[in-house]
N, C-alpha and C positions, 0 to 999 in steps of 0.2 A: 384448031384449038386453041393454043395458044392465042393468036389472035381475036378470037370469039371472048376469050375470058378477059384480055386487055380492055378490048373494048365494052365490056360488062363494068369492068373495073371504072374507067373512066367513067361511064355513065352515071357509075354510082357518085363518086367522087362531085361530080357537075350537077344530081339531082342535091348532092346533101348541102352545095353551096349555095346552090339556088335557094332551097329551103330553107337555109339560115337567112340569108340578107331579102328574100320576100317582103312582100306586105307592103315597101315604100310606099305604093298605091293607095292603101289604107290607114294612111296618117288622119290625124284628127280635125276637125273642121279648121279654116283657114286662119290662121294666124297673122298677126302684124307684117309687115315685111322685114323688120330687123330679126324675129323672132322667128320665121322661116328661113333666111339667108344663115343664121346660126343655126338651124336645124340641120339643112342642108350641108353646110360644112363637118358638122358634126358626124352625120350619117359617110360622108365622104373620109374621114379619117377612120373612120369604123369597119367601112370596106376594106380599107386600103391594108390598114394594120391587118385584118382578117387574112387579105390573101398573102400577105406576108409571112404569116404563122405566128402573129405577135398577137396573141387570145385578149391576154390581159389588157392591152392599149384599148384593144377591140370594145371589151367589156367596160373599161373607164369611157371609150368615148358613147356607148349607148346607154349608159346610166347618165352622163349627163343630156343625151338626148331624153329623156324621160321625164327628168326635171322640167325639160322644157314644154312635152305635149302630153306626156302620158300614155303614151301609143301603147296596144297590142304588141304592136312590131319591137319597142323597144322591148317591152317587158317579157319576150318569146327569146330573141335574141341574145338580152342580158342569162334567162337560163340556158340557153341552148350552149352558150361560150363559156358557163360554168359548169356544166356538165363536161364538156371538151376539157375542163382543166381541172377534171380530178376533186372540184369543191361540191361536194353533195348537198350540203346544207344549202346555198344560197341558190343549188341548179334546184332544189323541189320547191324551195320560194320563190322564186321566180316564174317557174313553168306552171306552177297551182294559182298564179296569178295571172298567166299566160292565159290557162285554161278557162278561166274565169270571165275574162271578158273577149276573148278570143269570138270573134262571131262563126254562125254556122257555117260550114264549109259548102260551097256550091260547086265549083271547078274540082275536074280530075288533080289539080295542081293543090288547090286549097285543101282539098282531103287526105291528101298524100303527105301536105305539110303538117295539119291536124294531128293524123296517125302517127309521125315521128316525131312530134313533139312529146305526144301521149306515150310515146316509148321510153323516151327519154327520163318521162318525171318516172315512170315505172321504174325503171334501171336505178335511179338516184334513189327511189325511196327506200329500195332494198339496203341501201348501203348506210340509213343515217334512221334513229327512233323521233318518237314527236313526244309533244308534251302540250297537255291538254291545260292551259293555265284558268283557274275557277278564283277571283278574287273581285272585290267590289270595285262597281263601275267608279273609273275615271282615276283609278290606281294608279301609277306608273310602275313599267315593271323592268326588271333586268334578270339575265340569267348570266348567272358565273360574272359578276359584275356590268355585262355590256346591257344597252337599252334592248327592249325586244317589244316589237306593235303584235299586239295579238288580236285577229278579229275578231267578232260577237262568234263565240260559238268553235272558232278554230282551233288549231295546233299548229306549234312553234316545231321545226324540223332541229333538232340535235343530234350531234357525235354520239353514238352509244356512250356508257360510262353514268357517272353518278354527276349534278349538276343541281348548283344553288340557286333557288328560286326567290326571288323579293321582290315584295309589294310595298308601294309607299303612297298616302294621302293624308293632308293635313295634319303632320307631324306625326300619326301613327303607323305602324310598321310589321312587318310580319316575314318570317323566310321559311321554308321547309329544303330539304336535300331529296330529292328525288333519281333512282337509278333507273335508267331506261335502257333496255336492249335492244338491240338490233332489228327494224324493222315492224317495230310494236310502238304503242302508244300507251304513255304513265299520264294519272293526274297529278298534278300541283294545287292542293285545296290549300289556300293563303288566310289566315283568320288576321286581322290587325288587331294592334297592340298598344295602347298609349303609353309612354315612355312613363318608368316611376318618376315620381319628382324627388329631389334631392334633399337629403336631411339639411334643416335649417340649423344653422352655427346659432349658437347663446347668443343672446343681446351684448353681454360684455366682450364675447369673442369678435364680433361684428364691428365695434367701435373701437375696440384695440385701447380701450384705456384701463383696462384690468390686465393684470399679468397672470400668466395662465401657473398656479404653483407647481413646483418641481414635484415628479411622483418618485417616492423612495420605492427601492424593491422591496416587494412582501416579506415578511419575515417566515419562514417555513412553522406552520400551523403544529401544535402541542400532538396532533395525534402523530406527525413523523417523527418529532422526538420520541415520542413513547416508545414507536416503533423501532426506531434505531437504536435506541439504548436496551431494548428488551434482547434485539439481535446479539449485540456486544454482550449482556450479561450470559445468554445462553453460549455462545460463542467460549467463554472463560470457562464456564464451569465445565464443557465438554470436553475442554480442552485439559484441564486442569484434574478430571477422573482419566483420561488417557494416560497423563503423567504417572499419578499415583498405581495407575494397574500396572505400568512398566517398570516403575519401580519395586513395587512388591515381586514383580518378576525377580528383580536382579538381587533382593534379600533371600528370595526362594533360592535362587542358585548360591548366595552365599552360603544359608546355612548347609546347605548339600556338601559344599567342598569342605566348613569347617567338621560336619560329623563323617565325613572321611579320613579327615587327617585324626579323626581320635582314634583309630586301629581300629583291630574286626570287632572288637565289642560294638559299633554301632551305636555307642551312647546307650549303651544296656546299663552300665555302671558310670557313676558321677566323672566328670574333668572337666580340665577348664576346656577342652576344646568343644566339650556338647556343652556347656555354657555359652560358649560364642552361638555355634548353630540354634539354640533355643532361644537366644538374645534374637538373629536375624530371622527367625522364624516370627515370632513375637511381631516385630516390624514389619514383614509379609503382611501379615493377618491386618495388623492398623490401616498398610495403606491401603488393601484391596477394601475394606470397608469406607474408608474417606473416599476412594474413588467412586464404587458403587455409588455411593453419597450424592458425590458429586455431579455424576451423569445423569443420575435420578433427577436430582436439581436444573440440571442443564436441560433436559427434556421437559420438565414443565414449565420452566419460563419460554423454551422455545412455542409450548404447543398455546400457552397465554398469551405469548404476543403478535402468533398467529391467528388466534382467534380475534384478539384487539383488533386487527388490521384489516379482517375480512366482514367482521361483525356491521351491520348497518347501525351507525348511531346519529344521533341528533349533534346538530352544532348551531350554533347563533352567527347570524351575519347583521352587522351595522349597515344600517339604511343611513344614509344624510341628504336631507333634502335640505330647501332653501328656507321651510319654515318649522321643523320640527328634527326632531331626530328618534326613530323609532329599533326598535328588535323585534326581528323575527324569523322564527326555527326553520331552517329548510333541512331536510334528508339530504 
């Protein structure tokens, strides 16, 4: 049983290697001798690197082959190597191209090769999303800052996540951010806009002949001064009223102590102590009266200041131009 499994594993590995490197006889039409020699040398390097497990070097060699003849063998091997290297974006891109240009399989080996590459393409597509870009014809496209080539009606494979798509054409540009989930296709529709013109500087500023006058800090408007003065006045009146009430409380207690010193009669009979007590109580009443008036006046000033600050009013704005001086009202 173990011998059967080992022979089967070896057969699968041999088939995978033959599928990856197959098709060299399916190259493009005959090229000049120098090009054919360079192509053969690059294919040899690619095969050697693959057998040694250097997949990145093998892919670089096949990319160089693609630049020479753009054969289906190069496109299919680049896609298959990218899939083995865990690069699903390049795998989908090149295996899709391989599927487009690959001729219809006619032999069992070609059908197995075709099925293998379709399976790799389906597996890689499960790891990426696709962006279908809609932009004006001829616009140069970038995705996350990297140039992107989009075939007519085609989609660009990208890693799942948020991507910035930008298009430029004749000075106009547009960009949009698109969130692409895994295994799904999202559309990026771009509208190009002309750049806004920069404001022109005044003639004297462009010529440099006139000096720009120094701007002084603006003085506080009169309304702020009124509000500030009203707030200070209200605070003074309220503080004075509270102080007078406190003074009245002191005089009340002083009058009570003077009445207690008058003896048991509690100022029913005239005495110097009673005179002092009555004097303290009179002062207390006066302090309370003035305190109440001060508090009321402070409240009135505070209310008036608040109303002045919140009530909309018209102010004059001075507008100076080159030819005249105008005054206009602004609410």
